[in-house]
N, C-alpha and C positions, 0 to 999 in steps of 0.2 A: 618420603612417604610418611603417612601418619601411622604411628605405632599404637595399635589397640589390639586387645585380645580377640581372637575369633568368636569367643562366646559373647563378648560385649557387642560385637557387630551383629551377631545373630539376634540378640535381644532387641537391638535397635530396629533391625529389619523386620523381624517376625512378631515380636511381642509388644511393639509400640513404645519401648523404653526411649525416653528422651536422652539424646547425647549430652554430655557435659559441655559447658561453655568452652572449655579448653579444646575439645574435639571439634566443635563448630568453628572456633577461631582458626585452628590448624587447617580445616577444610577450606575456608574462604581465603586464607593466606596462600595455600597450595594452588588453588584454582584462580587466584588473582581476581576475585570478585568482591563486591562490596557486601558487608554484613546485612545492610538493610535490603539490598537486592536479593540476597539469599533468603531472608526471612519473609519479606513482603512481596517478592516477585519483582522482576525488572521494571514492569510498567509503573510500579509505585516508588521506585528509587530515583534519586536525582540523576545519576548517571548509570547507564546500562553496564552490565558486566563486560560486554564486548567493547564498549568505549574505554573502560578501565584497562582492559587487556591491551588495546591498541596504544593507550597512553603509556603503559608500562614498557611496551616495545619501543616507543619513541624515546623514552628516557635513556635507552641504550645507545642512541645515535649521537654523533658529534654534529656541530653546526652545519658543516658542508652537506652531510647526509640529510639533515632536516630540510635544508634548502631544496635539495633534490626531491625529497618526498613532497614538499609543498608544491613544486612545479608539476609533479605527476598528478597530484590532486587537482590542481588548476587546469591541467590539460584535459583531464577526464570530465570535470564538472563545470569548467568555464566560469562564468560570472557568479554562479551560485556560491562558489567557495573562494572568491577572490578577496584577499586581504593584503594590505600594504604594510 
């Protein structure tokens, strides 16, 4: 979790104080979202936050598990997602 004082959080929420870069960085890291997606909104970022989260999950898999996931995607979406 992010360690900030309750008073600091209250000032951000209620008084419009801008969080420090460190706090913003900790938030996007904790939530596994892109900084540009957080600031500009997902529609303006290159990759959506959900795509980045799925990619992070895929990074935890070994090659055999990735093959299985690829087959599941292909079974669900057919030719739309077929890659060799």
